N, C-alpha and C positions, 0 to 999 in steps of 0.2 A: 425520735419516735416516741409517741405518747404511750403511757402505761397501758391504756385500754387496747391499743393496737397489738400488744404482746399477749393478750388473753385470747388465744386461738382455739380453745376448746369450749364445749358446752357441757355443763354438769347439771345434775338435778340434786337438790339438797332437801332431804326429808327431815322434819323435826321429830324428836323423840316424843312419844305419847305413852302414858301408862297403858299397857295392854290388859287384856282380860286374863283370867287365871286358867291354867290347864286343868285337866281332870284330876290332878293330884293336889290342886290348890296352890301351885307355884305361879308367881307372877310371870307373865310373858311380856317380852319387849314388844312394843308396837311403834310404828312410825306413821306420821301423817303423810299427806300428799306432797310429793316433791315439787319444788319450785325451780325452774330452770334459771341458770345464771351463766354468764361468760366466765371463763377461768383459764388458768394455765396449770397443767398437771405435769409434774416432773417426777420420774422414778428416782428414789434416793438410795434404797438398798433392798436386798433380797436375802432371805435365809431359808434353810431347810433343816428340819428336825426329824431324824430317822430313828432316834433312840427308843422311844416308846410309841411313836405314831408317825405316820407319813404326813407331815404338815409343812406347807410352804407359806412363808409370809413375805409380802412385798410392801414396802413403805413408799408413800408418795407425798410430796409437798404440793399443796394446792394453793394457788394465788387467786384471790377474789377481789372484786371491787369493794371499796370501803363501806358501802351501804348494804352489803349482803348480810342476811340474817343466818347465822350459823353458830352452833354451840358445841361443847365437848361431847354432847350426846347425839349430835346429828349424824345422819348417814348420807354419804355422797355416792351417787351413781354416775359412772363415767365410762363410756365406751364398752358397755356391757359388764362392767366390773362394779362390785359393791364394796365401798371403802368406808370404814368406821373412823370417825375423827378421834384422834388420840390427844388428850389434854385440851386445855382451853386454846381456842384460836388466838393468834397474836395480831393485834392491831398495830400496824406500822404507821407512824406519824410522819407527815411531811412538814414543811415550813408553816403551813397555815391550818393544819388539822390532820385528821385521819387520811392516809394516802391509799392504803390497801390492807387486806387481811391475808395472813398466811396460816394454813392449817397443816398439821402433820396427820396423815391418814394411813391406815393399814388394811390390807386385804389378806385374809387368811384362807387358804384352801387346804382341804384334806381333813 
């Protein structure tokens, strides 16, 4: 089976853009228009923090084609979920060059 046949999901990848400032002068994060890409999204772990807040975090590994534009500041939208890329995406090389990209992402709720 070819690698692209394993990419059974569609994600939207939005690049980071410096946003405007809020009324207090703080910089606000902004994101550009998302670009659709085929992908494979796999849940890796989930956590829950009830000590000082009710916060749930879920981590996902996202597999993308080698020519996908994604960075550590990108935001991925999948299946109604907003995922923030954690760290630099990893380019996995094959025998003749880049084979695919793997990103660790995290969704935080609460």
